[in-house]
C-alpha positions in Angstrom: -19.4 -21.4 24.1 -16.1 -19.8 24.9 -13.9 -21.3 27.6 -11.2 -19.6 29.6 -8.7 -21.6 27.5 -10.3 -20.2 24.3 -10.0 -16.7 25.7 -6.4 -17.2 26.6 -5.6 -18.4 23.1 -7.5 -15.5 21.6 -5.6 -13.0 23.8 -2.3 -14.7 23.0 -2.9 -14.2 19.3 -3.9 -10.6 19.8 -0.8 -10.0 22.0 1.4 -11.4 19.3 0.0 -8.9 16.7 0.3 -6.0 19.2 4.0 -6.9 19.8 4.6 -7.1 16.0 3.3 -3.6 15.6 5.0 -2.4 18.7 1.9 -1.1 20.4 1.0 -2.3 23.9 -2.7 -3.0 24.2 -5.5 -3.8 26.6 -7.3 -6.9 25.3 -10.6 -8.2 26.6 -12.6 -11.3 25.7 -16.3 -11.5 26.5 -18.7 -14.5 26.3 -21.9 -14.8 24.4 -23.7 -12.8 27.1 -21.2 -10.0 26.8 -19.6 -10.9 30.2 -15.9 -10.6 30.6 -14.0 -13.9 30.5 -10.5 -12.5 30.5 -8.5 -9.3 30.2 -4.8 -8.5 29.7 -3.1 -5.2 30.0 0.2 -5.5 28.2 3.2 -3.8 29.8 3.0 -0.1 29.0 -0.6 -0.1 27.8 -2.7 2.9 28.9 -4.7 2.4 32.1 -7.5 4.4 30.6 -7.9 1.8 27.9 -8.7 -1.0 30.3 -12.4 0.1 30.6 -12.5 0.9 26.9 -11.3 -2.6 25.8 -13.9 -4.3 28.0 -16.7 -2.0 26.7 -15.6 -2.6 23.1 -16.0 -6.4 23.6 -19.4 -5.8 25.2 -20.5 -3.5 22.4 -19.4 -5.9 19.7 -21.3 -8.8 21.3 -24.4 -6.7 22.2 -24.9 -5.8 18.6 -22.9 -8.6 16.8 -21.0 -6.0 14.8 -17.5 -4.7 14.6 -17.3 -1.5 16.6 -15.7 0.3 13.6 -18.8 -0.5 11.6 -21.1 0.6 14.3 -19.2 3.8 14.5 -20.0 4.5 10.8 -23.7 4.1 11.5 -23.7 6.1 14.7 -22.6 9.5 13.3 -24.9 12.5 13.2 -27.7 11.7 10.7 -26.9 8.0 10.9 -29.5 5.3 11.8 -27.8 4.7 15.1 -26.9 8.2 16.1 -26.9 8.5 19.9 -26.5 4.7 20.5 -23.3 5.4 22.5 -25.6 7.0 25.2 -27.5 3.7 25.7 -26.7 0.7 28.0 -25.6 2.9 30.9 -22.6 4.2 28.9 -21.2 0.8 28.0 -21.4 1.3 24.2 -18.1 2.2 22.5 -18.4 3.5 18.9 -14.9 3.3 17.7 -12.7 0.6 16.2 -11.3 -2.3 18.2 -14.3 -4.6 19.0 -14.9 -7.7 16.9 -17.5 -10.5 17.3 -16.1 -14.0 17.8 -17.7 -16.7 15.7 -17.6 -20.5 15.8 -19.3 -22.2 12.8 -20.9 -18.9 11.8 -22.4 -18.4 15.3 -21.4 -15.4 17.5 -20.0 -16.9 20.7 -18.5 -13.8 22.2 -16.3 -10.8 21.3 -12.9 -9.3 21.6 -12.2 -5.7 22.5 -8.8 -4.0 22.1 -7.7 -0.5 23.1 -4.4 1.3 23.3 -3.5 2.4 19.8 -5.0 4.1 16.8 -8.4 2.8 15.6 -6.7 0.9 12.8 -4.2 -0.7 15.2 -6.9 -1.7 17.7 -9.0 -3.2 14.9 -6.0 -5.1 13.4 -5.1 -6.6 16.8 -8.7 -7.5 17.5 -8.9 -9.3 14.1 -5.8 -11.2 14.9 -7.3 -12.4 18.1 -10.6 -13.3 16.4 -8.7 -15.4 13.9 -7.6 -17.6 16.7 -11.2 -18.8 17.4 
């Protein structure tokens, strides 16, 4: 189980990475049920990315996969093509969502949005490393 204290620690690690790469981000942490625990919008981060970061966290937890990997499988002709239309539009199929694991068990997810896909994923991975 993730606590609010865990979520704050994860977000702090992600914020540190975002500051290092000089890219303000929206960072969301969801629990094992995909529900939002905490969200931060760094100064200067796009407001349009608030919703995206939350949905990336949900997507990553809903399917226990990094959203960049889900994106690969959801392209035309892929086994998950069209998945982004499921779950009432809550599925994000681009980089920035990463499952959070404790002792090999998925306990939640982090979603990051505000930069390129590579930047979003790197910031999410930095947050995930704080678990």
